[in-house]
C-alpha positions in Angstrom: 114.2 21.5 11.5 111.9 18.6 11.7 108.2 19.2 10.4 105.3 18.1 12.6 103.7 14.8 11.5 100.0 14.9 10.4 97.9 12.6 12.6 95.0 10.7 11.1 92.2 9.4 13.3 91.3 5.8 12.6 88.3 3.4 13.8 88.4 -0.2 14.4 85.9 -2.3 12.4 82.9 -3.6 14.7 82.1 -7.3 15.0 78.9 -8.8 13.5 77.2 -9.1 16.9 77.8 -5.5 17.7 76.3 -4.5 14.4 73.0 -6.5 15.1 72.6 -4.9 18.5 72.8 -1.5 17.0 70.1 -2.3 14.4 67.8 -3.7 17.1 68.3 -0.7 19.3 67.5 1.6 16.5 64.3 -0.4 15.7 63.2 -0.3 19.3 63.5 3.5 19.3 61.4 3.8 16.2 58.8 1.4 17.6 58.5 3.3 20.7 58.0 6.5 18.8 55.3 4.9 16.6 53.5 3.5 19.7 53.7 6.9 21.3 52.2 8.6 18.3 49.5 5.9 18.0 48.7 6.3 21.7 48.4 10.0 21.4 46.1 9.6 18.4 43.9 7.1 20.2 43.6 9.3 23.2 42.5 12.2 21.0 39.9 10.0 19.2 38.7 8.6 22.6 38.4 12.1 23.9 36.4 13.3 20.9 34.1 10.3 21.0 33.5 10.5 24.7 32.9 14.2 24.7 29.2 14.9 25.7 27.0 15.9 22.8 25.6 19.3 23.0 21.9 19.3 24.0 19.4 19.1 21.2 16.9 21.8 20.9 13.6 20.6 22.3 10.5 21.5 20.2 7.3 21.1 22.2 4.3 19.9 20.2 0.8 20.8 21.3 -1.2 18.0 23.2 -4.2 16.6 21.3 -6.7 14.6 23.3 -8.0 11.3 21.9 -11.3 11.6 20.1 -13.8 9.5 22.0 -17.0 8.2 20.3 -19.8 10.4 21.5 -22.6 8.2 22.9 -25.8 9.3 24.5 -26.9 8.3 27.9 -30.3 6.8 27.0 -33.1 6.1 29.3 -35.9 3.6 28.7 -39.4 5.0 28.2 -42.2 4.5 30.7 -44.4 1.7 29.5 -46.6 0.0 32.1 -47.3 -3.7 32.2 -50.4 -4.6 34.2 -51.1 -8.0 35.7 -54.6 -8.9 34.5 -54.5 -12.6 35.1 -57.5 -12.7 37.5 -59.7 -10.1 35.7 -59.0 -11.8 32.4 -60.4 -15.1 33.6 -57.2 -17.1 33.9 -57.5 -19.6 36.8 -54.9 -22.1 35.8 -52.5 -23.7 38.3 -49.5 -25.7 37.2 -49.0 -29.2 38.7 -45.5 -30.6 38.7 -46.2 -33.7 40.8 -43.7 -32.9 43.5 -44.3 -34.6 46.9 -40.7 -34.9 48.3 -38.8 -37.3 46.1 -37.1 -34.5 44.2 -37.4 -35.9 40.7 -35.8 -33.7 38.1 -38.8 -33.2 35.7 -40.6 -31.5 38.6 -38.3 -28.5 38.1 -38.6 -28.0 34.3 -42.3 -27.8 33.1 -44.5 -24.9 32.1 -44.8 -24.3 28.4 -47.4 -21.9 26.9 -48.6 -20.5 23.6 -50.4 -17.6 22.0 -52.3 -18.7 18.9 -55.6 -18.2 17.1 -57.3 -21.6 17.3 -60.7 -20.4 16.1 -59.6 -18.1 13.3 -61.3 -15.0 14.7 -58.1 -12.8 14.5 -57.4 -12.6 18.2 -54.9 -14.5 20.3 -56.1 -17.4 22.4 -53.9 -19.0 25.1 -52.8 -22.6 25.7 -51.2 -23.5 29.0 -49.3 -26.8 29.2 -49.7 -28.8 32.4 -47.8 -31.7 34.0 -49.5 -34.1 36.5 -49.0 -36.2 39.6 -46.8 -39.2 39.3 -48.5 -42.6 39.1 -46.9 -43.8 42.3 -47.9 -40.7 44.3 -49.1 -41.9 47.7 -51.3 -38.9 48.4 -55.1 -39.0 48.3 -56.4 -38.9 44.7 -57.0 -35.5 43.3 -58.7 -34.3 40.1 -56.4 -35.0 37.2 -54.3 -32.0 36.2 -54.9 -31.0 32.6 -53.7 -28.4 30.1 -56.0 -25.4 29.6 -57.2 -23.6 26.4 -58.6 -20.1 26.9 -60.6 -18.5 24.2 -60.1 -14.7 23.8 -63.2 -12.6 23.2 -61.0 -9.9 21.5 -61.0 -7.6 24.5 -58.5 -9.6 26.6 -61.1 -11.6 28.5 -60.7 -15.3 28.3 -63.0 -18.3 28.7 -61.8 -21.8 29.6 -62.9 -24.1 26.7 -60.6 -27.0 27.4 -63.3 -29.6 27.8 -65.5 -28.2 25.1 -62.8 -28.6 22.4 -61.6 -32.0 23.5 -58.3 -31.1 25.2 -59.1 -32.4 28.7 -56.3 -34.9 28.7 -54.0 -35.6 31.6 -50.3 -36.4 31.1 -46.9 -35.1 32.1 -46.7 -32.3 29.5 -43.7 -30.0 29.0 -43.6 -27.9 25.7 -45.8 -26.9 22.9 -45.6 -26.2 19.1 -48.6 -24.9 17.1 -49.1 -24.8 13.3 -51.4 -25.9 10.6 -49.5 -29.0 9.7 -52.2 -30.5 7.5 -53.0 -27.3 5.5 -56.7 -27.3 6.3 -56.8 -23.7 7.6 -56.8 -24.6 11.4 -53.9 -24.4 13.7 -53.0 -27.8 15.3 -51.2 -28.5 18.6 -48.2 -30.7 19.4 -47.2 -31.2 23.1 -44.0 -32.7 24.2 -44.0 -34.7 27.5 -42.2 -37.0 29.9 -43.3 -40.1 28.2 -45.3 -40.2 24.9 -45.8 -36.9 23.1 -49.2 -35.9 21.8 -50.5 -34.4 18.6 -54.0 -32.8 18.5 -55.5 -32.1 15.1 -57.8 -29.1 14.9 -61.0 -30.1 13.1 -62.7 -26.8 13.5 -64.8 -27.2 16.6 -62.9 -30.0 18.2 -59.3 -31.2 18.7 -58.7 -34.9 18.0 -55.7 -36.9 19.3 -54.1 -38.2 16.2 -50.7 -39.1 17.8 -50.8 -42.8 16.9 -51.9 -42.5 13.3 -49.4 -39.6 12.7 -46.5 -41.6 14.3 -45.1 -38.8 16.5 -45.4 -40.2 20.0 -41.7 -41.0 20.3 -40.2 -43.4 22.8 -42.5 -43.9 25.8 -39.5 -43.3 28.1 -38.2 -40.1 26.5 -38.3 -36.7 28.0 -39.4 -34.2 25.4 -38.8 -30.4 25.8 -38.9 -27.7 23.2 -40.4 -28.4 19.8 -40.9 -26.6 16.5 -42.7 -26.8 13.2 -40.6 -25.9 10.1 -40.1 -27.1 6.5 -36.6 -28.5 6.4 -36.8 -30.1 2.9 -38.6 -27.3 1.1 -41.4 -29.5 -0.1 -44.1 -27.1 1.2 -45.2 -29.3 4.2 -44.4 -28.5 7.8 -42.1 -31.0 9.4 -41.6 -31.4 13.2 -38.5 -31.2 15.4 -38.8 -32.5 19.0 -36.0 -31.9 21.5 -35.3 -34.4 24.2 -33.5 -33.6 27.4 -31.7 -36.4 29.2 -32.1 -40.2 29.6 -34.2 -40.2 32.7 -36.3 -42.6 34.8 -37.4 -42.6 38.4 -35.0 -45.4 39.3 -32.0 -43.6 37.7 -32.9 -40.4 39.6 -33.6 -42.0 43.0 -30.6 -44.3 42.6 -28.3 -41.3 43.1 -28.0 -39.5 46.4 -28.3 -35.8 45.4 -28.1 -33.5 48.4 -27.8 -29.9 49.4 -25.6 -29.5 52.5 -27.7 -28.9 55.5 -31.0 -29.3 53.6 -31.3 -32.9 52.4 -32.4 -34.6 49.2 -31.9 -32.3 46.2 -32.7 -32.2 42.5 -29.8 -33.7 40.5 -27.7 -31.9 37.9 -27.9 -32.9 34.2 -24.3 -33.9 34.4 -25.3 -37.0 36.4 -27.5 -38.3 33.5 -26.7 -39.4 29.9 -27.9 -37.3 27.0 -30.5 -38.2 24.4 -31.2 -37.8 20.7 -33.8 -35.5 19.3 -36.5 -36.4 16.8 -36.9 -35.0 13.3 -40.2 -36.1 11.8 -40.7 -35.6 8.0 -44.2 -34.7 7.0 -45.2 -37.3 4.4 -48.6 -35.8 3.8 -52.1 -37.3 4.5 -51.4 -36.8 8.2 -48.4 -39.2 8.4 -44.9 -38.6 9.6 -41.6 -40.5 9.3 -38.8 -40.4 11.9 -35.7 -39.4 9.8 -33.6 -38.3 12.8 -30.8 -40.8 12.1 -30.6 -40.4 8.3 -30.8 -36.6 8.6 -27.7 -36.4 10.9 -29.5 -35.4 14.1 -28.0 -38.1 16.3 -24.7 -36.6 17.6 -22.8 -39.0 20.0 -20.4 -38.0 22.7 -17.0 -38.7 20.9 -15.5 -40.1 24.1 -18.3 -42.4 25.2 -20.5 -42.9 22.2 -23.7 -42.1 24.2 -26.0 -39.4 23.0 -24.5 -36.0 23.6 -27.5 -33.6 23.4 -29.3 -32.4 26.5 -31.6 -30.0 24.7 -33.8 -27.3 26.3 -34.4 -24.9 23.4 -34.6 -24.8 19.6 -34.6 -21.9 17.1 -35.3 -22.6 13.4 -33.5 -20.0 11.3 -31.9 -19.8 7.8 -28.5 -18.8 9.1 -26.7 -18.3 5.8 -29.8 -17.2 3.8 -29.4 -20.0 1.3 -33.1 -20.7 1.3 -32.9 -23.8 3.6 -33.8 -23.8 7.2 -31.2 -24.6 9.8 -31.6 -25.3 13.6 -29.8 -23.7 16.5 -30.0 -25.9 19.6 -29.3 -24.9 23.2 -28.0 -27.7 25.3 -27.7 -27.9 29.1 -24.1 -28.4 30.3 -22.9 -29.7 27.0 -22.0 -27.8 23.8 -24.7 -26.0 21.9 -25.4 -27.4 18.4 -26.0 -25.7 15.0 -27.5 -28.1 12.5 -26.7 -26.7 9.1 -29.0 -27.8 6.3 -27.1 -29.6 3.5 -30.1 -29.2 1.1 -30.2 -32.9 0.5 -32.3 -34.0 3.5 -29.4 -34.1 5.9 -27.8 -31.7 8.4 -24.2 -31.1 9.5 -23.5 -30.1 13.1 -21.2 -27.1 13.0 -21.8 -25.4 16.4 -18.1 -25.2 17.3 -17.1 -24.1 13.8 -19.4 -21.0 13.8 -18.7 -20.0 17.4 -22.0 -20.9 19.1 -21.0 -24.2 20.9 -19.2 -22.7 24.0 -18.6 -19.5 25.9 -15.6 -17.3 25.2 -13.4 -19.4 27.4 -14.3 -22.7 25.6 -16.7 -24.0 28.3 -20.2 -25.4 27.9 -22.9 -23.6 29.9 -26.3 -24.6 31.3 -28.2 -23.3 28.3 -32.0 -23.0 28.5 -34.3 -20.9 26.3 -33.2 -19.4 22.9 -34.3 -16.8 20.4 -32.8 -15.4 17.1 -33.3 -12.0 15.5 -31.8 -9.1 13.6 -31.7 -6.9 16.7 -29.6 -4.1 15.2 -31.7 -3.4 12.1 -28.8 -4.3 9.9 -27.3 -7.5 8.6 -26.3 -8.6 12.1 -27.9 -11.8 13.3 -28.2 -12.3 17.1 -28.7 -15.5 19.0 -29.7 -15.0 22.6 -29.5 -17.9 25.0 -30.5 -18.0 28.7 -28.1 -19.8 31.0 -27.9 -21.2 34.5 -27.4 -19.2 37.7 -23.9 -17.6 37.9 -23.6 -17.8 34.1 -24.2 -14.8 31.9 -26.8 -15.1 29.2 -25.2 -15.3 25.8 -25.7 -13.0 22.9 -23.9 -14.4 19.8 -23.7 -12.1 16.9 -22.5 -12.4 13.3 -23.0 -10.6 10.0 -25.2 -12.3 7.5 -22.4 -13.1 5.1 -19.9 -14.6 7.6 -21.7 -17.2 9.8 -18.9 -16.6 12.4 -20.5 -15.7 15.7 -18.9 -13.9 18.7 -20.5 -13.6 22.1 -21.0 -9.9 22.6 -23.1 -10.2 25.8 -20.6 -8.2 27.9 -19.9 -5.6 25.2 -23.7 -5.1 24.6 -24.4 -4.6 28.3 -26.5 -7.7 28.6 -24.0 -10.1 30.2 -23.2 -8.6 33.6 -26.8 -7.9 34.3 -27.8 -11.5 33.8 -25.0 -13.3 35.6 -26.8 -14.1 38.9 -30.2 -15.1 37.4 -31.1 -18.6 36.2 -32.8 -17.8 32.9 -35.3 -20.2 31.3 -37.5 -18.4 28.8 -36.4 -15.4 26.7 -37.4 -13.7 23.5 -36.8 -10.6 21.4 -39.8 -8.2 21.0 -40.3 -4.5 20.5 -42.3 -3.6 23.6 -42.2 0.2 23.1 -42.7 0.2 19.3 -39.6 2.2 18.6 -38.5 -0.2 15.8 -35.7 -1.8 17.9 -36.0 -5.3 19.3 -35.8 -5.5 23.1 -35.1 -8.6 25.2 -37.2 -10.2 27.9 -36.0 -12.9 30.3 -38.0 -15.2 32.6 -36.0 -16.4 35.6 -36.2 -18.8 38.5 -34.1 -21.4 40.3 -34.7 -25.1 40.7 -34.3 -25.5 44.4 -36.8 -23.8 46.8 -34.2 -23.7 49.5 -31.2 -22.6 47.4 -30.8 -19.5 49.5 -29.7 -21.7 52.5 -26.6 -22.8 50.6 -26.0 -19.8 48.2 -26.8 -16.5 49.8 -26.7 -14.8 46.4 -29.5 -17.0 45.0 -33.3 -17.1 45.5 -35.8 -19.6 44.2 -38.2 -17.0 42.9 -36.4 -14.4 40.9 -37.5 -11.2 39.1 -38.0 -11.4 35.3 -35.8 -8.9 33.4 -36.6 -6.6 30.5 -33.8 -5.1 28.6 -34.4 -2.0 26.4 -32.5 -1.8 23.2 -31.3 1.7 23.0 -29.3 1.2 19.8 -25.6 1.1 18.9 -25.1 4.8 19.3 -25.8 4.8 23.1 -23.4 4.1 25.9 -24.5 0.4 25.8 -27.0 -1.4 23.6 -29.1 -3.1 26.2 -30.0 -1.5 29.5 -32.2 -3.1 32.3 -35.6 -1.5 32.7 -36.4 -0.6 36.3 -39.8 -1.2 38.0 -40.5 2.5 38.0 -40.4 2.4 34.2 -42.7 -0.6 33.7 -44.6 -1.0 36.9 -44.1 -3.5 39.7 -46.2 -6.4 38.1 -43.8 -7.3 35.2 -40.7 -7.7 37.4 -42.3 -9.3 40.4 -40.4 -12.4 41.6 -41.5 -15.9 40.4 -40.2 -19.3 39.6 -40.4 -18.5 35.9 -40.2 -21.0 33.1 -42.0 -20.7 29.7 -42.9 -17.3 28.4 -44.4 -15.9 25.2 -45.7 -12.6 23.7 -48.8 -11.7 21.7 -51.3 -8.8 21.3 -54.3 -9.9 23.3 -56.4 -6.8 22.9 -55.6 -5.8 19.3 -54.2 -2.4 20.3 -50.8 -2.8 18.6 -48.5 -3.3 21.6 -47.3 -6.7 22.7 -48.4 -8.3 25.9 -46.6 -11.0 27.9 -47.5 -14.4 29.3 -45.3 -16.0 31.9 -45.5 -19.5 33.4 -44.5 -20.5 36.9 -43.6 -24.1 37.7 -46.0 -25.4 40.4 -47.6 -22.0 40.4 -50.0 -19.7 38.6 -49.3 -18.0 35.3 -49.0 -14.2 34.9 -50.7 -12.4 32.0 -49.4 -8.9 31.6 -51.1 -6.3 29.5 -48.9 -3.7 27.8 -50.4 -0.3 28.5 -47.8 1.9 26.8 -49.0 5.4 25.9 -46.1 6.7 23.8 -48.1 7.5 20.7 -46.0 5.4 18.5 -47.1 3.6 15.4 -47.0 0.1 14.1 -47.9 -2.3 11.3 -49.2 -5.8 11.9 -49.1 -8.5 9.2 -50.5 -12.0 9.1 -49.1 -14.0 6.2 -51.0 -16.9 4.6 -48.7 -19.0 2.5 -49.4 -21.3 -0.4 -48.0 -24.7 -1.4 -48.8 -26.3 2.0 -47.2 -24.0 4.5 -50.3 -22.0 5.3 -48.7 -20.2 8.3 -45.7 -19.0 6.2 -43.4 -20.2 8.9 -39.9 -19.2 8.0 -40.9 -16.2 5.9 -39.2 -12.8 6.3 -40.9 -9.4 6.4 -38.9 -6.3 5.5 -40.4 -2.9 6.3 -38.5 0.0 4.7 -38.8 3.6 6.0 -36.2 6.0 4.6 -32.8 4.6 5.4 -34.1 2.1 8.0 -34.9 -1.5 7.1 -36.7 -3.6 9.8 -36.5 -7.3 9.3 -38.7 -9.8 11.2 -39.1 -13.6 10.7 -42.4 -15.4 10.9 -41.5 -17.9 13.6 -43.7 -18.8 16.6 -41.0 -21.1 18.1 -39.2 -18.9 20.7 -38.1 -18.9 24.3 -38.4 -22.2 26.3 -41.1 -24.8 25.7 -43.3 -22.0 24.3 -44.8 -20.4 21.2 -45.5 -16.7 20.5 -48.1 -15.4 18.1 -47.9 -16.0 14.4 -48.9 -12.4 13.2 -45.9 -10.1 13.2 -46.1 -6.7 14.8 -43.4 -4.2 13.8 -43.1 -0.8 15.6 -42.2 2.2 13.4 -41.9 4.8 16.2 -42.9 8.3 15.2 -43.3 7.4 11.5 -46.8 7.8 10.0 -45.9 6.2 6.7 -43.7 3.5 5.3 -42.0 3.3 1.9 -42.1 -0.4 1.2 -43.0 -3.8 2.6 -41.3 -6.8 1.1 -42.1 -10.5 1.8 -39.6 -13.2 1.2 -41.8 -16.3 1.3 -40.5 -19.7 2.5 -40.3 -21.1 -1.0 -37.8 -18.3 -2.0 -40.2 -16.1 -3.9 -40.4 -12.4 -3.2 -43.4 -10.0 -3.2 -44.0 -6.3 -2.5 -47.0 -5.5 -0.5 -49.2 -2.4 -1.2 -51.7 -0.7 1.0 -50.2 -1.8 4.4 -52.3 -0.4 7.2 -50.6 1.9 9.7 -51.8 1.0 13.2 -53.8 -2.0 12.0 -53.7 -5.6 10.7 -52.9 -6.4 7.1 -53.5 -10.0 5.9 -51.1 -11.0 3.1 -51.8 -14.0 0.9 -49.1 -15.6 -1.2 -50.1 -15.7 -4.8 -50.0 -19.2 -6.3 -47.9 -19.6 -9.4 
């Protein structure tokens, strides 16, 4: 029997190509698996990341309103000013010489001064006049002259112009008064279109000493505001005289200035070159030297080289309290100047550096009158400048240690209220005796027919009084309404120079306003608020008898009131030399300190409340 044969399965051996394809196929399978896994992982991650977050729990916080500074809505007190011009015996009429040619000086005149020329302790009045032009074709008239009115102590005045030798006729503009020769009598300097004049007070008569003193200036110059001050600390009063523009009849008439629909008009200062001021050093024995150039007062226009200044106002003040007097100058349509005393007989002009040269947008304004004070009863120094129509008055302020000024006119409430008016004279004074310095402005346009071309403008404009209600009120300065001061003070006029003084020795400050080609206005302050005051007249030694530049500090509790002895204020004008300081409801003061011009310091005892105290500097 045959046995079955065992069969064995056998495989053929693959070729190399077949082996490679197998490997590749296997690799592709693994790659696909990996890609699938990675894709699934990515999808899970994407889902987790894109999944919306659960809403956060909102915790509501209670609303807290912002804490506003609480300010009171202050209201100015009622303090009547009464026009007593006629009853007081003032009959003056300003002559500007206008007869149709429209010459620019006709728009600018009208300086005035309160001063005690006869040393009887009441305030007399000087009114500066211009005159007719030499070529005036009209029939001759009596020559126009300045006027000096003597005060009888009860606010009644007598014209003594001829009696005292002041009956001179010339085209006068501004005035500065001081005892420049240290003989105990107050002398008079008057700036003019043409030669200036210096009248020495010899007791009963004034003597024209212009030529021998050497202060006439150029016979073709146009002088404006002027000031006595001691710039070199030698104890003698020196003299600064501002000049306006380079002007002559031919230059003026050679340009066809016109108001549309009206005819010939007064020209703008931009159509004339500027001019240099004068600084006269008092050499003693009645002689002066013109040191303007060497002292650095001649500032040229950097583009043309011609004189830059077109000066209307000047304020002597020691800006940085270094013991040397500086000058702040208000210029018309060009930058204002600050002449910083270098303590070596020279000045450096730094107006732009300290922030006074321009307005907040970097433009020059039509600057007129000027005054400087510590109006906040702290270290803040304020410089107020009246400007042209449609330009706000300026109020530059700086702390005593910075000399970096900022115009706060808008923030203080002053700016918007002064925008329409053309402001010439202005000054700080405490009219209601509350211890805070208020601000008065004298306004008026140049063109009598300005309303025909500018409906918002009038030739005669109301003066303005701004009450200082303090930094804790809604605004620092608020305009006083006629109901609060009476209708006389704010009645329209073509105002120019203005000054203040106590004409009836009752402690409150009265106001004098000049009107170009018109009559002045003397306003008696009849406030009945029951407030108290101190009044000090300083008599210096070492030559500066009037103590011009001295500072008075009155301390009462936490309050320190600081006032400078400085008659040069406003525009073309001088206010009284005695200093009246309101102390409000206080019936006593703690301390009075005098910082004399020579740097010495003295405390004053026995200062009268509601009366005059005369303080004499003790000679060393």
